Wavefront OBJ file of the C-alpha trace (Angstrom):
o trace
v 79.475 122.770 117.178
v 82.177 121.227 119.350
v 81.490 117.799 117.852
v 81.853 119.243 114.352
v 85.164 120.886 115.229
v 86.419 117.664 116.784
v 85.467 115.665 113.684
v 87.496 118.097 111.581
v 90.513 118.162 113.860
v 90.878 114.383 114.218
v 91.722 113.666 110.545
v 94.173 116.592 110.524
v 95.887 115.276 113.662
v 96.018 111.766 112.191
v 97.599 113.103 108.992
v 100.232 114.965 110.979
v 101.077 111.887 113.009
v 101.312 109.739 109.867
v 103.549 112.333 108.204
v 105.808 112.471 111.269
v 106.100 108.676 111.273
v 107.021 108.640 107.566
v 109.678 111.326 108.017
v 111.162 109.521 111.021
v 111.202 106.209 109.138
v 112.932 107.738 106.110
v 115.458 109.438 108.389
v 116.268 106.128 110.083
v 116.619 104.419 106.695
v 119.039 107.085 105.453
v 121.060 106.769 108.652
v 121.281 102.976 108.332
v 122.232 103.309 104.652
v 125.107 105.746 105.075
v 126.477 103.764 108.031
v 126.334 100.458 106.155
v 129.818 99.346 105.028
v 130.125 99.384 101.252
v 126.814 101.139 100.545
v 128.469 104.267 99.122
v 131.010 102.366 96.993
v 130.775 102.836 93.219
v 130.013 99.144 92.376
v 127.297 98.987 95.061
v 125.680 102.206 93.863
v 125.694 101.065 90.217
v 124.187 97.694 91.141
v 121.634 99.432 93.355
v 120.579 101.853 90.595
v 120.293 99.093 87.993
v 118.145 96.860 90.188
v 116.020 99.842 91.198
v 115.439 100.695 87.539
v 114.179 97.213 86.640
v 111.747 97.163 89.557
v 110.814 100.800 88.939
v 109.637 100.241 85.373
v 107.352 97.444 86.575
v 106.193 99.577 89.515
v 105.211 102.415 87.171
v 103.090 99.932 85.224
v 101.611 98.546 88.437
v 100.683 102.090 89.497
v 98.134 102.358 86.686
v 96.478 99.113 87.794
v 96.357 100.150 91.465
v 95.170 103.709 90.819
v 92.536 102.322 88.448
v 90.999 100.337 91.315
v 92.224 96.832 90.387
v 94.674 96.624 93.321
v 97.489 94.687 91.568
v 98.381 92.081 88.988
v 99.848 88.784 90.132
v 100.917 87.996 86.567
v 103.031 91.073 85.855
v 106.259 89.318 86.892
v 105.716 86.188 84.813
v 104.538 88.433 81.973
v 107.911 90.168 82.165
v 109.625 86.771 81.979
v 107.596 85.767 78.923
v 108.425 89.106 77.295
v 112.173 88.468 77.722
v 111.697 85.178 75.866
v 109.801 86.877 73.025
v 112.482 89.578 72.769
v 115.409 87.148 72.573
v 113.533 84.830 70.182
v 112.842 87.780 67.852
v 116.446 89.095 67.833
v 117.229 87.491 64.425
v 114.772 90.039 62.968
v 116.933 92.872 64.318
v 117.261 94.651 67.652
v 114.550 97.268 67.194
v 111.957 94.966 65.574
v 112.547 92.548 68.485
v 112.019 95.375 70.984
v 108.839 96.444 69.184
v 107.463 92.896 69.177
v 108.285 92.520 72.870
v 106.415 95.720 73.743
v 103.431 94.727 71.600
v 103.348 91.255 73.180
v 103.459 92.662 76.711
v 100.684 95.169 75.981
v 98.430 92.472 74.495
v 99.191 89.965 77.240
v 98.161 92.375 79.980
v 95.472 94.141 77.971
v 93.507 90.906 77.540
v 93.504 90.448 81.312
v 92.283 94.004 81.784
v 89.531 93.467 79.231
v 88.320 90.333 81.055
v 88.398 92.139 84.404
v 86.679 95.280 83.145
v 84.154 93.865 80.669
v 83.097 90.863 82.741
v 83.540 92.685 86.070
v 85.716 89.809 87.212
v 87.845 89.838 90.340
v 91.315 91.131 89.329
v 93.100 88.940 91.875
v 91.510 85.742 90.533
v 91.984 86.702 86.874
v 95.665 87.620 87.280
v 96.388 84.533 89.383
v 94.806 82.384 86.676
v 96.837 84.266 84.075
v 99.991 83.589 86.076
v 99.305 79.844 85.874
v 98.420 79.969 82.169
v 101.464 82.014 81.143
v 103.790 79.826 83.203
v 102.338 76.623 81.782
v 102.374 77.742 78.141
v 105.866 79.261 78.338
v 107.242 76.159 80.059
v 105.683 73.953 77.401
v 107.170 76.027 74.560
v 110.668 76.374 76.040
v 110.754 72.980 77.786
v 111.522 74.881 80.961
v 114.837 76.191 79.657
v 115.953 79.718 78.883
v 116.944 80.867 75.405
v 120.147 82.813 74.860
v 121.255 85.714 72.707
v 124.529 85.151 70.871
v 126.866 87.787 69.544
v 126.545 91.490 70.221
v 122.889 92.046 69.259
v 121.977 93.518 72.626
v 125.098 95.656 73.140
v 123.119 98.844 72.374
v 120.963 98.255 75.461
v 123.926 97.946 77.805
v 126.361 100.450 79.206
v 125.695 104.129 79.837
v 123.835 107.028 78.320
v 126.557 109.596 78.901
v 127.441 109.348 82.605
v 124.096 107.733 83.486
v 123.598 103.927 83.457
v 121.179 103.105 80.629
v 118.638 101.275 82.869
v 118.435 104.350 85.128
v 118.011 106.665 82.124
v 115.182 104.466 80.811
v 113.540 104.358 84.246
v 113.626 108.149 84.549
v 112.107 108.417 81.075
v 109.402 105.923 82.055
v 108.584 107.985 85.167
v 108.234 111.176 83.125
v 106.114 109.466 80.465
v 103.941 107.700 83.037
v 103.290 110.889 84.998
v 102.437 112.733 81.785
v 99.955 110.042 80.751
v 98.333 109.871 84.187
v 98.075 113.595 84.805
v 97.735 115.147 81.368
v 95.749 112.775 79.156
v 92.085 111.882 79.026
v 92.721 108.179 79.565
v 94.863 108.977 82.616
v 92.105 111.054 84.171
v 89.583 108.320 83.388
v 91.772 105.729 85.131
v 91.925 107.918 88.261
v 88.165 108.525 88.133
v 87.456 104.798 87.726
v 89.550 103.985 90.772
v 87.897 106.631 92.926
v 84.272 106.156 91.856
v 83.214 103.826 89.007
v 79.662 105.191 89.137
v 80.885 108.679 88.275
v 82.557 107.207 85.193
v 79.219 105.797 84.068
v 77.547 109.132 84.817
v 80.112 110.763 82.523
v 79.104 108.392 79.721
v 82.268 106.269 79.894
v 82.200 102.488 80.101
v 84.405 101.493 83.088
v 85.903 98.543 81.226
v 87.750 100.903 78.877
v 89.902 102.668 81.530
v 90.470 99.346 83.305
v 91.665 97.746 80.063
v 93.905 100.732 79.345
v 95.426 100.549 82.831
v 96.547 96.982 82.121
v 97.767 97.863 78.621
v 99.907 100.648 80.094
v 101.167 98.264 82.776
v 102.285 95.889 80.041
v 103.843 98.725 78.051
v 106.058 99.964 80.866
v 106.881 96.449 82.095
v 108.192 95.627 78.620
v 111.019 98.143 79.079
v 112.208 96.280 82.164
v 111.946 92.989 80.270
v 114.039 94.241 77.339
v 116.712 95.713 79.605
v 116.901 92.541 81.712
v 117.128 90.307 78.651
v 119.913 92.517 77.285
v 121.800 92.557 80.578
v 121.678 88.790 81.133
v 121.781 87.840 77.459
v 118.814 85.518 77.776
v 115.074 85.118 77.916
v 114.034 83.059 80.909
v 111.029 82.482 83.164
v 113.314 83.114 86.139
v 113.890 86.779 85.310
v 110.581 88.095 86.633
v 110.204 85.975 89.765
v 108.888 88.122 92.633
v 108.886 91.276 90.508
v 105.171 91.935 91.021
v 105.655 91.727 94.798
v 108.465 94.300 94.770
v 106.501 96.503 92.361
v 103.335 96.656 94.479
v 105.518 97.269 97.539
v 107.052 100.299 95.815
v 103.621 101.570 94.759
v 102.179 101.343 98.282
v 105.272 102.654 100.067
v 105.180 105.606 97.682
v 101.761 106.527 99.045
v 99.359 105.369 96.327
v 96.033 104.400 97.890
v 95.511 100.644 97.939
v 91.812 101.098 97.120
v 92.626 103.161 94.024
v 91.708 106.619 92.815
v 94.641 108.390 94.456
v 98.346 108.366 93.701
v 100.937 109.401 91.157
v 103.911 108.071 89.251
v 106.197 110.460 91.122
v 105.114 108.827 94.378
v 105.944 105.460 92.883
v 109.400 106.761 91.963
v 110.122 107.667 95.583
v 108.570 104.397 96.775
v 110.876 102.482 94.437
v 113.861 104.417 95.755
v 112.937 103.654 99.371
v 112.405 99.949 98.675
v 115.696 99.725 96.759
v 117.675 101.398 99.557
v 115.920 99.223 102.153
v 116.806 96.011 100.305
v 120.381 97.121 99.587
v 120.961 97.812 103.274
v 119.585 94.385 104.222
v 121.805 92.642 101.668
v 124.963 94.507 102.662
v 124.309 93.855 106.339
v 124.136 90.119 105.645
v 120.434 89.423 106.127
v 119.244 86.138 104.631
v 116.747 86.096 101.768
v 114.010 84.907 104.136
v 114.632 87.777 106.556
v 114.675 90.244 103.662
v 111.212 89.070 102.579
v 109.999 89.228 106.164
v 111.306 92.771 106.670
v 109.811 93.971 103.396
v 106.478 92.387 104.286
v 106.434 94.137 107.654
v 107.266 97.448 105.964
v 104.408 97.137 103.478
v 101.991 96.081 106.240
v 102.894 99.160 108.280
v 102.338 101.379 105.229
v 98.877 99.873 104.691
v 98.012 100.401 108.367
v 99.101 104.052 108.105
v 96.900 104.469 105.036
v 93.880 103.076 106.858
v 94.435 105.268 109.902
l 1 2 3 4 5 6 7 8 9 10 11 12 13 14 15 16 17 18 19 20 21 22 23 24 25 26 27 28 29 30 31 32 33 34 35 36 37 38 39 40 41 42 43 44 45 46 47 48 49 50 51 52 53 54 55 56 57 58 59 60 61 62 63 64 65 66 67 68 69 70 71 72 73 74 75 76 77 78 79 80 81 82 83 84 85 86 87 88 89 90 91 92 93 94 95 96 97 98 99 100 101 102 103 104 105 106 107 108 109 110 111 112 113 114 115 116 117 118 119 120 121 122 123 124 125 126 127 128 129 130 131 132 133 134 135 136 137 138 139 140 141 142 143 144 145 146 147 148 149 150 151 152 153 154 155 156 157 158 159 160 161 162 163 164 165 166 167 168 169 170 171 172 173 174 175 176 177 178 179 180 181 182 183 184 185 186 187 188 189 190 191 192 193 194 195 196 197 198 199 200 201 202 203 204 205 206 207 208 209 210 211 212 213 214 215 216 217 218 219 220 221 222 223 224 225 226 227 228 229 230 231 232 233 234 235 236 237 238 239 240 241 242 243 244 245 246 247 248 249 250 251 252 253 254 255 256 257 258 259 260 261 262 263 264 265 266 267 268 269 270 271 272 273 274 275 276 277 278 279 280 281 282 283 284 285 286 287 288 289 290 291 292 293 294 295 296 297 298 299 300 301 302 303 304 305 306 307 308 309 310 311 312
């Protein structure tokens, strides 16, 4: 009896310790942020919210892949870059047709990877790394390694504010609401969660696991396309440089938000808070004069600590 009670108390104690560590870490981050010179200035806050929104849209897409049990996609960043090129190239057709083509392209690009992973039961890391190389090579061949630029005011509608709210932030908040609704209130969302937690139970329910896996990648492409369109509009170009490192920041936000690395557990709301924490963390490092290398190192240590907390 005592052994049984001990086995029950240990996980509860571990959860309490992990929760205390998270609260203390967030408190320290808030303290560092508000004491950082320039952090609360209007230009810094606007830049911070815009950058957070770009990463957040990709992180919402990455959440579906991680919760579905495929860990992450190494090609989501370069897929975003390719989508910016498609969007700018299609602008002569009109702003909204270009946006529609960009979204369709991103969904297909990622959906094919999900289909290969799910149907062939291939390793998602290997498939997405191979996709990264293929997308980079093909896009470089087509564009000769140069970006393409939007001329005139075609993208003006995707800049500025929506009332008092910066448009990228408004889109990100809409993406969070839509993503949470899909994950928690649709059949495909529940199937993605079930596939990540126990693929055998999906088979027992008469569902082929490759379908939810494919859908998780399609949804990742769908939400990533919003970031691609907003970035292309902001910079006035489609370029392979736009998405560099985006998948790394996205998976960091997903894990820091508390989504289980092994899948089957998590939410889009958690990813929202993870994105916010990562954005504040990076803004503080930038404003305090940390080099790019030290920023990557600090972010890597943060993600490693989160993974250790999950395991314990």
